[in-house]
N, C-alpha and C positions, 0 to 999 in steps of 0.2 A: 714128811718133813724132806728133806734132803742133807746131803752130805754139805761141810763147811767148803768153801771155796778156798784154796790155798793156790798160789801163786808158783810159778817155776820155781825159782828160787829158795823157795821155804820146802817145796819137795823134795829139794837134794840134803836138809837137815832132816835126822833121824828124830823119830818122835819116842824110840824106845832102846832098851838095851835088854839085850838077853845076857847077864854075865856067865851063866853056865857056861854058852856057846860061845861068848865073846863077842856077839853080832850084834850090831845095830840095827834097828827095824825102823821102817820108813812107811810112811803115808799111804804110798802105793800098794807095798806089802799087805799093809792093814784091811784098805778095802778090798783089795783083789781076793783076800781069805787066806795068802799065803802067811802070812805071821797073823799071830795074835798079842793085844796088846799085854805089856806085864806092867802090871800096876805098879805105879813110880812109888808107891810106899812099899814095896818087897825090895826096894833096890838099898844097897847101904849107903853111905857117904859118899864115900869113894866111888861107887858104882854110878851113882847122881852124878858126881864131877867127870865121871868118864865120857858121860852122855853130853851133858853141859859143852865140856870140851871140843868134842865133837861137832858138835853143833853149830859152835863159833868158829871152827876150822873151815866147816862146809860153808860158810855164809862170805859175804862180802866185807872187806876191811871196814871198822867204821872206828869211831871214836865216842868215848863216853867220861863221863864226870858226874863223880856222886858230888851231894852236897857238901861243899868245902873242899873237897878232896881233889890228887891230882887227873890230869887229863890223860889218860889213856886210850893207846890203841888195841886191836884187836889182840894180836898178839901178846901185848904187856896184861890184855884181860886175864888170857891162859895162865900164863906165867904165875899171876896173883893168885889164882884159883887153885895151880898145882902147889903153890906155898901158903895155900890156906892163911893167905892175909885176911886180916879182921873186917876190912873193908869192902870185901868182896859178899859177904853175908847178904845184904841186901839184894846184890845182883842174881844171887844163887835161891832166893827166897821168891824174886818176880819170875825167874826162868821156873820153878817150881809151880810157882801158880798157874802161869800161863799155859804149860803143857798139863795140867790137870783141866783145865778148863777145854782146853782145844780137846782132849782124847774123851772127856765127857762128852763133847758136841758128836764127836765120831761115835761115838758106842749108843747114844739116844738114836741116831740115822742109819746105822747099818742094820 
């Protein structure tokens, strides 16, 4: 088995967060063995939001719209997450699902 391919932009986004050290953990650090994978289930809601916000800040700008909701820019999504806007719940759930699946794929192939 081989490690998943990850594009250069995605390599700049953290895959994990260590709240004890206040450190974001990146793909290259995980596959090199410099950092361990922090299970997402161990993160508090606030720590997970910290991780998601950093992932958003690390990536390119975008626009997103939920079903019947307003159009958001990346910065507006960040503010909405920080303010616990209820329409960000599905976005956070999707991000959790993506990260779980991607991290599991890495674990299986290390």
